[in-house]
N, C-alpha and C positions, 0 to 999 in steps of 0.2 A: 203223017208228017206235018200236017197243018198245026197240030198243037205244039210241035217243036219250034216251028217258025213263030208262033204266038208267044211262046215262052222266051225265045231269043229276043223278040221285040220288046218285052218288058225290061230287059237289061240294056238294050242298045238305044231305045228311043229316049231322047233327051239325056243321053249318057252323062254329059259333063255337069248338067244341073244336078242329077242324082248323086254324082260323085262329090260335088260341092256340099250338098245337104248331108251326106254321110260324114264328110270331114267336119262340118260344124257340129253335128251330133256327138262325134267322138271327142272334140275339144270341150264341149259343154260337160260331157260325162266325166272327162278327166279333171275339170275344174271342181266339180262337185265332189268327186271321189277323193280328191286331194285336200279338200277343205278340212281344217282341223276340227276335231270334236271337242267341245268344251262343256263345262258344267256351270250352272248358275242357280241362284235361289230367287224365288218370286213369291211375294205375299199376294194371295188371290182371294177373292170373295167366295163365300159359300152360299149356294142357293138350295132351297128345299122344294120338293115337288111331291104331289100325290099323298099329302097327309089327309087321313080321313076327316070328314067334316065334324064328327063328334068327338075328336081327340085333339089335345093340345100338347105341345112339348113343354114340360114343367121344369126340366133341368135348364141350367144356363145355356143360352144359345151360343153356338160358335159361329161367328160372322166371317172370320178369315182363317186361312191355313197357310203355312209356309211350305212351299214345295221345292224339292231339289230336282232340277231338270237337267237333261243331257241331250246334246244334239249338235249339228253343224253350227259353226260360229255364226254364219249368216242367218240361220233360222233363229238363234237365240237373240241376236241383235234386233231382229224384227218383232220380238214379242211385244204385244200391245199395239201394234200398228196394223191398220186395215182389218180390224175385227179378229185379230189372231191372239188376243189375250187369253191365257189359260183360264179355265173355269172349273170349279168343283160343284157338282150337282148331286145331292143326296136324295135318293128315291125312298120315300116313306110309305109306299104302298104295302099293304098287308100287315102293318104294325098293329099291336094291341096294347093293353095296359101294362104288359111286362116291359122291363127295361131292355134296351137293345144296344149292342156295341157294333159300330160300323168301322171296319178296317179300311182305311183310305187306299184304294188301289186304282188300277187303270180303268176299271169300270165306272169310277166316280169322277174321273178327271177328263176334261175335254182339252186336247192339246193340238197345236198346229202340226201339220205334216212334217215328219222328220225329227220331231222333239219327243222324247220319252220321259216317263216319270221314274225317278230313282227312289224317292221316298217322300213322305209327308211328315210334318212336325206340327202337332202330335200325330203319330201314325194311326191312331184310332180315336173315335169320338163316341162317348156313351150318352145315351138319351133315356130320360124317363118320360112317361106319357100319363096324362090324366084326362078325365072327361072334361069337355068344355062347359063352362058355366057363365051365366050372366047375373048381374046384380045392379041395383040402383044405389048411387052414393051421392052425397052432398057436394056442392061446389063451394069452396071457401075462397074469399078474396084475400089478397095480401097487400100490405102497404109498406112504404119506406118513407124516411124523413119525418116520421111522426114524433120524433123525440127532439128535433133540432131547430125547427123553423117557427116555433111559437104557436102552432096550430095543431088541432087534434081531430080525429075522426069521431064525429058525434053519432052518426047513423049510417048504415049501409044497407043496400038491397041488391041482390044478385038475381039475374034472370038469364037462363033458367036456374032454378034453385038446385036441381038434381040432374044427373046424367047417368045413362046406362053404360056399364063397363062389361067386358068379356075377357076370358082367358082361362088358363088352367084352374081347376076348381080350388085348390089350396091357396093359390096366389090371389084369386078373386076374393076368397074369404078373408084374407089378411089385409087386403087393400084398404087404405084409409080414404079420406075425402079426396076428390079431385081438387087441384090447386089452380087458381087463376094466376096469370102473370102479375108480377108486382106492380103496384101503382104508386107513383110519387105523390105525396100529399101536397097540394098547392099551398103557396104562402098567402092565402086569402080565404076569407070566410065565404060560404055559399054552398050550393048544391051542384055537383059536377057529375057528368056521365062519361064512362069510359067503355070502349069496346076492346076486349082483350081475348087472348086464347087461354085454354086450360090444358093442364098436363097431368099425367099420373107418374108417381115416383117409381113404380115397378115397370121396367121396360117390356115385360111379357104380359102385362095387362093393358088392354086397349079400349078405346071408346067404340061403342057400337056405331055411333054417328058422331063425328068430331064436332063439338059444340063451339059456337061463337058466343062468348059470355058478355053480357052488359052489366057493368057494376055502377050503381048510382051511389054517390058519396056526399054526405052532408058534413062540411068542415066548419068548426067553430074555433075561435081564439081561446087559447088556454087561460 
């Protein structure tokens, strides 16, 4: 009989507090259950993980996808707040040199609780892979105002003269010189030194180490 008394005590001890808690829980459940379900569209960033070190994505990279999402109106209104922004994460583990198509589904999308994926646009992404390759290219300076201010560039020196680049083999093979940021020709004769950055025109080819370029320019009157 002791266990019956113990069981009865679970219900009778602090009975009114327990009843109040139950009432609050029921009210909260009713509010959530009655919240209208809506749909929305969100443009989200795409992240890549586990790409083998010896491979590169040679096809054009997809940086964003448009997702159709559905869920309670409160959850949709809170998208992007408090770290709840949706994310698309594509796992590249196990890929080889063959082309691969990934259909964007629940396994690729990280969503806040209560929100579900209806579809993605585009619904699938196709990738081509190539071996990674490095190569050394020249750094070329660029100038502006050399036709209008009465002065011209007589001599230039670039340091470093070359830089190592890396990326998909075919894109590295086609890459031209690295370009230094443009320098305005000063309206006076003399020798000037500029510290600028360099860039590559193909976004899928990168510097092995980002260079800081020093361009020394000798300017003479035309």
